[in-house]
C-alpha positions in Angstrom: 101.9 78.2 102.3 101.3 81.7 100.9 99.3 81.6 97.7 98.3 85.2 96.8 98.6 88.7 98.2 96.8 91.7 96.8 97.0 95.4 97.8 95.5 98.7 96.7 96.1 102.3 97.8 99.2 101.6 99.8 102.3 103.7 99.3 103.1 103.6 95.5 100.4 101.0 94.8 97.5 103.2 93.7 95.5 100.5 91.9 95.0 96.9 92.7 98.0 94.6 92.2 98.3 90.9 93.0 101.5 88.9 93.8 101.0 85.2 93.4 103.1 82.1 94.3 100.7 79.7 92.6 102.4 77.9 89.8 101.3 77.7 86.2 101.0 74.5 84.3 104.7 74.8 83.1 106.5 71.6 83.9 110.0 73.2 84.0 112.0 72.3 87.2 108.7 71.5 88.9 110.4 68.7 90.9 112.8 71.3 92.4 111.0 74.6 92.4 107.4 73.5 93.4 105.8 72.4 96.6 103.6 69.4 95.9 103.8 69.6 92.1 101.1 66.9 91.8 98.6 68.7 93.9 99.1 72.2 95.4 101.5 73.4 92.8 103.0 76.4 94.8 106.4 77.8 94.0 109.0 77.8 96.8 110.6 81.1 95.8 109.2 84.3 94.4 111.6 87.0 93.2 110.7 90.7 92.5 113.0 92.6 90.3 112.9 96.3 89.4 114.7 99.6 89.3 115.3 101.8 92.3 112.0 103.3 93.6 110.0 101.0 91.4 107.8 99.6 94.3 109.6 96.4 95.1 110.1 97.3 98.8 106.6 98.7 99.0 105.2 95.2 98.2 107.2 93.8 101.2 106.1 96.7 103.3 102.4 96.1 102.4 102.6 92.4 103.4 104.4 93.4 106.6 101.8 96.1 107.4 99.0 93.6 107.2 100.8 91.2 109.4 101.6 93.8 112.0 98.0 95.1 112.0 96.5 91.6 112.4 98.9 90.8 115.3 98.5 94.1 117.1 96.6 94.1 120.4 92.9 94.8 120.2 92.2 98.5 120.0 90.9 100.2 123.2 88.4 102.1 121.0 89.7 105.6 121.5 87.4 108.4 120.6 89.6 109.6 117.8 91.6 106.6 116.6 94.5 107.0 114.2 95.3 103.8 112.2 98.7 104.2 110.6 97.7 103.6 107.0 99.9 104.8 104.2 97.7 105.6 101.2 98.8 106.7 97.7 99.5 110.5 97.9 100.2 111.4 94.3 96.6 111.7 93.1 94.1 114.0 94.7 91.6 112.3 96.9 93.4 109.0 97.4 94.6 110.0 100.8 90.9 109.9 101.8 90.2 106.5 100.3 90.6 103.3 102.3 93.5 101.0 101.7 92.8 97.3 100.7 94.7 94.2 101.6 93.9 90.6 100.8 95.9 87.4 101.5 95.3 83.8 100.5 97.1 80.9 102.1 97.0 77.1 102.8 97.1 76.2 106.4 96.4 72.9 108.2 94.7 71.4 105.2 92.4 74.4 104.3 92.6 77.3 102.0 91.9 80.7 103.6 91.2 84.1 102.1 91.3 87.1 104.4 90.8 90.7 103.4 90.4 94.1 105.0 89.6 97.6 103.7 90.7 100.3 106.2 91.6 103.9 106.5 93.0 106.0 109.3 89.7 106.1 111.2 87.9 102.8 110.8 87.6 99.4 109.2 85.4 99.7 106.2 85.2 96.1 105.3 86.6 92.8 106.5 86.1 89.1 105.6 87.4 85.6 106.1 86.6 82.7 103.8 87.7 79.1 104.1 87.8 76.3 101.5 88.3 72.7 102.6 89.6 70.0 100.3 87.0 69.1 97.7 84.7 71.7 99.2 83.4 75.1 98.2 84.7 78.4 99.6 82.6 79.3 102.6 82.4 82.7 104.3 83.2 82.5 108.0 82.4 86.2 108.5 81.9 89.3 106.4 81.8 92.9 107.6 80.7 96.3 106.3 81.9 98.8 108.8 80.1 97.9 112.1 77.7 95.4 110.5 79.3 92.0 111.0 77.7 88.8 109.6 78.9 85.5 111.2 78.5 82.0 109.8 76.5 80.5 112.7 77.5 76.9 111.7 81.2 77.3 110.7 82.2 80.2 113.0 79.7 79.9 115.8 82.2 80.6 118.6 82.4 84.2 117.3 78.7 84.9 117.9 78.3 87.9 120.1 81.8 89.2 119.6 80.6 91.7 117.0 79.3 93.8 119.8 82.8 93.9 121.3 84.4 95.1 118.1 85.2 98.8 117.8 85.3 100.7 114.5 89.1 100.7 114.5 89.5 97.1 115.5 89.8 94.0 113.3 87.1 91.5 114.0 89.7 88.7 113.4 91.9 90.0 116.1 89.0 90.4 118.5 87.9 86.8 117.9 91.4 85.5 118.5 91.7 87.5 121.7 88.4 85.8 122.9 89.7 82.3 122.2 87.9 81.6 118.9 90.0 78.6 117.7 89.6 79.2 114.0 90.7 82.8 114.4 93.7 81.7 116.6 94.7 79.4 113.8 94.8 82.3 111.4 96.8 84.4 113.8 99.3 81.5 114.1 99.7 81.5 110.4 100.5 85.2 110.4 103.1 84.7 113.1 105.1 82.4 110.9 105.2 85.0 108.1 108.5 86.9 108.8 110.3 89.8 107.3 114.0 91.0 107.3 115.7 93.8 105.5 118.9 93.1 103.7 120.1 96.6 104.5 119.6 96.3 108.3 120.7 93.0 109.7 120.8 93.8 113.4 117.4 92.2 114.2 118.3 88.9 112.6 121.9 89.1 113.9 120.2 88.9 117.4 118.0 86.0 116.2 121.0 84.0 114.9 123.0 84.7 118.1 120.1 83.3 120.1 119.9 80.3 117.9 123.6 79.5 118.4 123.0 79.4 122.2 119.5 78.0 122.5 119.1 75.5 119.6 121.9 73.0 119.7 120.5 71.2 116.6 121.1 74.3 114.5 124.6 75.1 115.6 126.3 72.8 113.1 124.0 73.8 110.2 124.6 77.5 111.0 128.4 76.9 110.9 128.1 75.0 107.6 126.0 77.9 106.3 128.6 80.5 107.4 131.4 78.6 105.7 129.8 79.2 102.4 130.7 82.9 102.9 134.2 82.2 104.2 135.6 78.6 104.3 138.3 79.7 106.8 135.7 80.0 109.6 136.1 77.0 111.8 133.6 77.8 114.6 130.8 80.1 115.7 129.7 81.1 119.2 127.6 83.9 120.7 127.1 85.9 123.8 123.7 87.3 124.9 122.8 89.9 127.4 119.3 89.9 128.8 117.4 92.8 130.3 117.8 93.2 134.0 117.2 95.9 136.6 120.9 96.8 136.4 121.4 97.1 132.6 118.2 98.8 131.4 118.6 102.6 131.8 116.1 104.4 134.1 115.5 106.8 131.2 113.5 104.0 129.4 109.7 104.6 129.8 108.6 102.7 132.9 106.1 100.4 131.2 108.6 99.5 128.4 111.4 99.0 131.0 109.2 96.6 133.1 108.2 94.7 129.9 111.8 94.2 128.8 112.9 93.0 132.3 109.9 90.7 132.8 110.3 89.0 129.4 114.1 88.9 129.8 114.5 90.5 126.3 117.9 90.3 124.7 119.3 93.8 124.6 122.8 92.9 123.4 123.9 90.1 121.1 127.4 89.3 119.9 128.5 86.6 117.5 132.1 85.3 117.4 133.9 83.5 114.6 136.6 81.1 115.3 139.7 80.9 113.1 142.9 78.8 113.0 146.2 80.4 113.8 149.1 78.7 111.8 152.7 78.3 112.8 155.6 79.0 110.6 155.2 75.4 109.1 151.6 76.1 108.1 150.2 73.8 110.9 147.5 74.8 113.3 149.0 76.1 116.5 146.0 77.7 118.2 142.7 79.3 117.6 141.5 82.9 117.7 137.9 84.1 118.3 136.7 87.6 117.4 133.5 89.6 117.2 132.3 89.3 113.6 131.1 93.0 113.6 134.7 94.1 114.2 136.8 91.7 112.1 134.6 90.1 109.4 133.6 91.7 106.1 130.1 93.2 105.9 129.1 90.5 103.4 130.3 87.7 105.8 128.5 89.4 108.7 125.2 89.6 106.8 125.5 86.0 105.6 126.1 84.7 109.1 123.3 86.9 110.4 120.9 85.5 107.8 121.8 81.9 108.8 119.4 81.9 111.8 116.2 83.0 110.1 116.8 81.1 106.9 117.6 77.8 108.7 114.7 78.3 111.1 112.4 79.0 108.1 113.5 75.7 106.4 113.1 73.8 109.7 109.6 75.0 110.5 108.2 75.3 107.0 107.4 79.0 107.4 107.7 82.0 105.1 110.5 84.5 104.9 110.5 87.8 103.1 113.8 89.5 102.5 113.9 93.0 101.1 117.0 94.2 99.3 118.2 90.5 99.2 121.5 91.0 97.5 122.9 93.9 99.5 126.5 93.3 100.4 126.4 89.7 99.2 128.5 88.1 96.4 126.3 86.8 93.6 127.4 83.2 94.3 126.1 83.6 97.9 122.7 84.9 96.8 122.4 82.0 94.4 123.3 79.5 97.1 120.6 80.8 99.3 118.0 80.2 96.6 119.4 76.8 96.1 118.8 76.0 99.8 115.1 76.6 99.3 115.0 74.7 96.0 116.8 71.6 97.0 116.4 68.5 99.2 117.2 70.8 102.2 113.6 72.2 101.9 111.4 69.3 102.8 109.1 71.4 105.1 107.3 73.4 102.4 109.1 76.6 103.4 108.9 79.6 101.1 111.2 82.5 100.3 110.2 85.9 98.8 112.9 88.4 97.8 113.1 91.8 96.3 116.4 92.3 94.5 118.5 94.0 91.8 120.6 90.9 91.3 119.8 90.1 87.7 122.2 87.1 87.8 119.4 85.3 89.6 117.1 85.8 86.6 118.1 82.5 85.0 116.0 79.6 83.6 118.6 77.3 85.4 117.4 78.7 88.7 114.0 80.2 88.5 110.8 79.4 86.4 108.9 82.1 84.6 106.2 82.1 87.2 108.7 82.9 89.9 110.0 86.1 88.4 108.1 89.4 88.9 108.8 92.9 87.8 107.9 96.1 89.6 107.6 99.2 87.5 106.6 102.7 88.3 105.0 105.0 85.7 105.2 108.8 85.3 102.4 109.3 87.7 104.2 107.5 90.6 102.0 104.4 90.5 103.7 101.0 90.7 102.5 97.9 88.8 103.5 94.3 89.1 103.9 91.9 86.2 104.9 88.2 86.2 107.2 86.9 83.5 104.9 83.9 82.8 102.2 86.4 81.7 104.2 87.6 78.8 103.7 86.2 75.3 104.8 82.5 75.5 106.1 82.7 71.9 108.7 85.3 73.1 109.3 84.1 76.6 110.0 80.3 76.6 111.2 78.2 79.5 114.7 78.2 78.1 114.8 82.0 77.2 117.7 83.9 78.6 115.6 86.1 80.8 118.4 88.3 82.0 119.4 89.3 78.5 115.9 90.3 77.5 115.3 92.1 80.8 118.5 94.2 80.4 117.3 95.1 76.8 114.1 96.5 78.3 111.7 93.8 77.0 109.9 93.2 80.3 109.9 96.6 82.0 111.1 97.2 85.5 114.6 98.1 84.2 116.1 101.6 84.4 116.8 103.0 81.0 119.5 105.7 81.1 119.9 107.7 78.0 122.9 110.0 77.6 121.7 112.4 74.9 124.7 114.6 75.2 127.8 114.3 77.3 130.6 116.7 76.8 133.3 117.7 79.2 134.5 121.3 78.8 137.3 122.4 81.0 136.7 119.5 83.3 133.0 120.3 83.8 129.9 118.5 82.5 128.4 120.6 79.7 125.1 118.7 79.5 123.8 115.5 80.9 120.2 114.4 80.4 118.8 111.2 81.9 115.5 109.4 81.4 114.4 107.3 84.3 
């Protein structure tokens, strides 16, 4: 379970911000919205609202950046390494400062805290702490540039690996590569943290197509899921094309081409929906199957494509982050997706994190105050994060109509558009001033 994520000097996040899924003491909907309300008290869903360019997507990007970096192969230690950091660029000097990432999570009975401070040339700091039930937080290793201190009792398998760690390599990744079991456990946790973009569904379209063929237990749930978007769909099937010597072009770089072929990567995936064809009496006379990308609406295509990763997340108890959650989806569908995570269907401790403009989700009947976050960018281009539960409890009660107050600008994160003067003269705009 994800508990907290902090980031500093990454894209629009100049200063330190922390996103948390740890619940407050509020008892509202705790039986539905919390994982283990009597002990862990972690929310199942976290929703980040905000205007365009407020920083919502940058939060998802920061989490994805850390995951990708941790899971990347160990650096070969090039003489002039270039780590693809993305520092804040709108204040002089920040492009030279390291970026900071920290993540806290529960995994296999222990609480871990991992952090890294890194720039384009080297790792400045890195650490891993573990806290077992009823125990104290213990450092497994700490690092200041090339100086690495290892807990000889709790992380002894890593002893000696500090000499194999280059300035541009993460010590955690090196340890996992050399079979340090505790490090491999952390890597396993990062692997079950997944990301999708609501604007580009091709990647999870392929995932869902594979699920339809390879996981027979998920075929029926995926169909039931798809019927929420269009009840006339009576069946789903898929067709996969794996990489072979014949279908991977020679123009593909040789190393990549060989990798695709050896791993039998899916290079083409199609999903087909099945529909009833009625006769003149209104009775089913036959069935018709067609490619959903050609004959279904964009909203139905996206909802079907989302079925795979969402059901897989619920089945495995993993974590799914969806950026631009509501894009091309009807509000009833977005609400139903949240209901899946906050119902009996989620008995695996799965979590969902979304960034969204859909203020219809901002309801006390669906989300608690500690599940609602606001991203807001100031006049200097810096983004901040604020949680609704941190506002004055006398003004924001569990039963408050959050959406109404948000649209009135009480919480920030909402675009205020002021039309100071709007006159049409001979069909042309005379004056139009806007305030972001």
